C-alpha positions in Angstrom: -0.1 0.0 -0.1 1.4 3.3 -1.1 2.0 6.2 1.6 -0.4 8.3 -0.3 -3.2 6.2 0.2 -2.6 5.4 3.5 -2.7 8.8 4.4 -6.0 9.0 2.8 -7.5 6.3 4.9 -6.1 7.9 7.9 -7.7 11.4 7.0 -11.0 9.3 6.3 -10.5 7.7 9.9 -10.2 10.9 11.6 -13.2 12.5 9.6 -15.4 9.7 10.7 -13.7 10.0 14.3 -15.2 13.4 14.8 -18.4 12.7 13.4 -18.8 10.3 15.9 -17.5 12.3 18.6 -19.9 15.0 17.5 -22.9 12.9 17.5 -22.3 11.2 21.1 -21.7 14.9 22.4 -25.7 15.0 21.4 -26.4 11.4 22.5 -27.8 10.8 25.5 -28.4 7.8 27.9 -31.0 7.6 31.1 -30.3 5.8 33.9 -32.8 5.5 36.8 -33.0 4.1 40.5 -35.1 3.2 43.4 -38.1 2.5 40.8 -37.6 5.9 39.4 -36.9 8.2 42.6 -33.6 9.5 40.9 -33.2 9.8 37.2 -29.9 10.9 35.6 -29.4 12.1 32.1 -26.0 12.0 30.6 -24.6 12.3 27.3 -22.1 10.2 25.5 -19.5 11.7 26.3 -20.1 11.6 29.9 -21.7 14.7 30.7 -24.9 15.3 33.1 -27.5 16.7 31.5 -29.8 16.4 34.2 -31.2 14.8 37.6 -34.2 14.5 38.3 -35.3 13.4 42.2 -39.0 12.7 43.1 -40.7 14.5 46.2 -40.9 11.1 48.1 -37.0 10.7 47.5 -36.0 13.4 49.7 -37.4 12.1 52.9 -34.4 10.1 54.0 -31.0 11.9 53.0 -29.2 8.7 53.5 -31.3 6.7 50.9 -31.0 9.4 48.5 -27.4 9.6 48.6 -27.5 6.0 47.3 -30.3 6.7 45.2 -28.0 9.2 43.4 -24.8 7.5 43.6 -26.6 4.7 41.9 -28.2 6.5 38.9 -25.0 8.2 38.1 -23.0 5.3 38.2 -25.6 3.3 36.1 -25.7 6.5 32.9 -21.8 6.4 33.4 -21.6 2.9 32.2 -24.4 3.0 29.7 -22.7 5.9 28.5 -19.1 4.3 28.0 -21.2 1.3 26.2 -22.7 4.0 24.0 -19.3 5.1 23.0 -17.9 1.9 22.7 -20.6 0.5 20.3 -20.4 3.9 17.8 -16.7 3.6 17.8 -16.7 -0.1 18.0 -18.4 0.2 14.5 -15.6 2.4 13.4 -12.5 0.8 15.0 -13.5 -2.8 13.8 -13.6 -3.5 18.0 -9.9 -2.6 18.5 -9.7 -1.0 22.3 -8.0 2.0 21.1 -6.8 4.2 24.4 -7.9 7.8 24.2 -11.2 7.3 22.1 -13.5 6.9 24.8 
């Protein structure tokens, strides 16, 4: 394979990567805990968009803290899975450090 063709392929890959990263900034995942008492919405780039807490969950602060923690961790997990799915299609399943 000649260098010019390889450089073109690298540029195409870079363009596709940038597009996927832009899509991940807009894509969201949602995670709930406590039967919906706490809901977290997060982007595919692990940016929290919103946290919703039902009034009933406020009665017990320790339980509320646990519910928020659980929902946040689940949202991060889902966000990373979304990013891995989108980027995995581009990289053919290769784990490339720094992409997710």
